[in-house]
N, C-alpha and C positions, 0 to 999 in steps of 0.2 A: 503493500500499500505505498502512497504518494506520504512522503509527510506533511504535506500541506493537506492532506485529506483527513477530514475528520472521523474516528470509527465510529464504525455501526454499534457500538456500547454507549457511547457516548453522544450522540445525536439518531434519535431511532425515531425511524419511518415506517409510515405506515403501510401497506402494500401499492396503495395509490401514489405512493410516494409523498402524503402529506405530511406535518411534520404529530407525535404522537399519540399528543394529550386531548390537541386543542382540533385536529383534524381539518388545518387550512395549510392552503401552501399559495403564495404570492400574491395569484389575481385576485384572490377572495378576501384580500384587506387594503381598506380602504388607506385615507394618509390620515384620514381620522376618523379616531376609535375609540366607541365609548364603553364605558366598562360598567358592569353593573352587578353586583353580588347574587340576585335570583335570576335564576332562567326564565324564569315567567316575566323576568321586565323586560327584559327581551323581546320578547312578542308584544308589551305596551309600546314601546319604543317603537321598534319596527310596524308599529300598528297604523303611526301617522306618515311613514314613507307613500310615496307616491309609485313606488315600485319596488319587489323587494327581487335582487337574482341568482341572491347565495343562501342558503341556510343550509347549517353542518349540525351534529350534536355528538357531543362523546361523553358519557358520565353526564357532572355538572360545567361541561363549557358547552354552550350554546352559542353558537355564532350567526347572524343576521348581515347583509350586505346590499341594502339599496340605497336609494336613494329620497333626500328630502330636499320639496323645493330646486330640485337640478343640482342638488350635488350629496356627487357621493359619502354613504356615512357607512360604517362596519358597527355593529354591537355585537358586544360576547361581555359573555355572563362566565366572571372569573372561580364562584364559588365565593366560601367564606374563610378571611385570615389570609394571611400575608405565607403560610405556606403554598398556598394556590397559586398566590402572585407571583412567588418564584419560578412558578408552570409556568405563566400566563406571559409573564414580559419576558423571558428566555425564547417560549415556543413564538409570539409573535413575531421578535427580535429575528429568528431563527426564516423563519418562515419568507419576511423581507430581505434580510440579511445575509444569510448565507443559499448558495446553489445547492438545492438540495439530492438535485440528480448527479452532482458532481465531489459533494457535497466539500465544499472550499468556499472561504469567504468570499463574497462579492470584493469586488475592486472599491465602489461608489457606495462609499452606506445611508442606507435611505431613512431620515428622520421623522416617525411618524407623531401623531399629535394624539395624545393617549388623555381623555379627562374620565374620572370617574363622577358615577351623578350615585350619591349613594344618601344613605339612612343615616341620623344620629341621635345622640342623646348630647342634652348641651349640661356646660358643668358651671354656667353662670348664669345668675338668678336673670338677668335683662335681654337675655335672648331667650325667646318666645317660642314653644310651641307652633310650626305652622314658617317662622323663618327660614330663610334660604342662607346658607354660608360658609364660605369660599378656604382653602387652604391656604394660607399663605406659604403656613412651615409646616412639617409633619414632625412628630416627635415619634421617634420609635421604641419600644419597651422589648420588641420581638426577637432582636438580633442578627436581624438575616443581613443586614448590611455588613457585619466582623465577617461572614464569608467569604468574603469578594475584596478583592485587593481595590482602595478608595483614596481620593482625599475630595477634603472640603474646602471652601473655602473661608480665608482669615475671620471675616466676618459672621459668617455662619456658626465657625468653632466656637468666635468668644459667644456670640446667646447662648449657643451648647452646655455652653461651661456651665454662664448664668444660672441656666436652670439645673442644671444636677446637682450645684453649690447648694440654693436654696432646697432643690428636692432632697439629698442629704440616703440619696439611691439604698438600697438594701445592697450588699455586696453576693446575696445568693441571687439575684436577676441581673440580666444583662441589663448591661451601661448603655443608658436611655439615650441615642443619636438624632441629630436634628437635619435633615431633610428639608431647602426650597423648593418653591411649585416655580413653572416656568413663569417668568417675567410675563411672555407673549401673552400666555392664555391670561393669567390673572389682568391682562388688560384689555381683555377680549370679553371675559366673560366675569368681572365684578363689579359691574353695573347692581345697585339694586341689593348684592349682598354682604352679611357683615365678615369680614378679613379676622382671619385669626390662627392659631396654633392648635393644629387635632392631633392629639394624641392616639395611638396604635396601640392596641390593648394586642395581649395573647390569646384574650378568651371573652368570655359573654358575661360571667359570672363574677368570682369573685379579682380577678385580674381587673374589672371595671366597677369593684366597691359593692359588690353584688352579694347578699346571704339571704339564704333560702335554706339548706339544713346546715352545709360547713359553714365553717368559719371563716372570714376571712384573713390572713396572716398581716395582714400592712391596716390598721385601726386609721378612718379619716382619710386613707390618701387621693381622694377625690376633693377634698373640703383642700388637701396640700395642696395637689395640682394650680384648681380654682384661685385660690391665694398669689400663685404667683404674680409678680409683674415687674415688665422691663420695658423704660419708657416707653409705648404703646403698646406694645406684645403683653398676651397673656394666652392665656392656655384655653380656649372656649368649648371645645365639646373632646368627647371620645367613640372613637370605633374602632375596625379591624381589617384596615388593609391599607391605605395612605401612604403611610410609611415604606412598604415594601413595591409602590408604584413610584413611590418618588424616589426611592435611593438607587431598584434597578434601571428604575427608565432614565435619569439622569446619567449614571455611569455606560449605560448604552448608545446617550446620544439624543434621549425622545424627549420629546417639548409634554411636562406632566402637570395636571392638576385633578383637584377634587374639588366639585361642588353638594354638599349636603340636606340635603331634607332637615330638618331638626324635628322628631316626630315626638320628644320627649324630654324632658326639664331634670332633669338628676334632683336639682336643689329644692324644686316645691315639688317634688315625685309626682309631675302632670305627665299623660302620656294623649296624644292625638287622638281623636274621636275619629277620624278618618283623613288615616296616614297616605292610601293609594291618592284621592285628590290632592294629597301637597305634594306627593312624591311626581302624581300628572304635571302637575303646575311647572316644577321644576323642570321635568324633562322638557315641557315645551318652552320656557325660559333659556333650555341651553342651544335644542335646534336650532332655534331663531337666532339668536346671538352666533352661531359656527357659521349657517347659512350670508351670514350678516359680511362674515371676516373675505 
């Protein structure tokens, strides 16, 4: 095997030559990709398309590519968590930046616009249920970034250090890391949205401060996160994917941004009475901004 070829054990392909988990090839992926957790949300988004030209599903990974007001867009479900994001980001990049038939890197890399449309719980009392929030930064508790060679800008590292010093994070857990969103996508999408630092948790219950039967090991974690302030920055909300999207996306040269519908306020103990309606409103907001670019 040529030294430049990627072995089949590392780049696993299906019989039709598509990438292993996502089951897509380069021609199936638009320059703009909307990432959602729930496969059913893919169907909601593509229902607004004028035309759907491609559909494929493998496990929780459902992909629809079509046209909204003459703009080609791909919608892809990631499932829950940064472990799934590791699969999605690497395989999306492989589909567009690796010659799959030759198993070699393309000479010219393609940069995608990756926009996560998600749901989230607010950590701040003044961020109401029904609001839209755009993540200027992701604060990752998952440790995924540490498995890859990486560098961050001095400005981001400085803010990261201030957050970590304030949190006094347990040495039993992965050290939190901070990654910024694409300035291009923030500029395109942020009108009418609250800006903030989104914390990405490794689970839904104790990792987000919830208690059912099992007692969380770290009491008052959410209050500690919410009380951090530096200049105009504060930790606004919790979810489970954004740090993975921002870290791998930036390393791979893609533009990344997350926009969340706030469907819970953890401080007030409130949950949306109609979360589906809130999410649909956010979807149309994003679609119309995307086609205006």
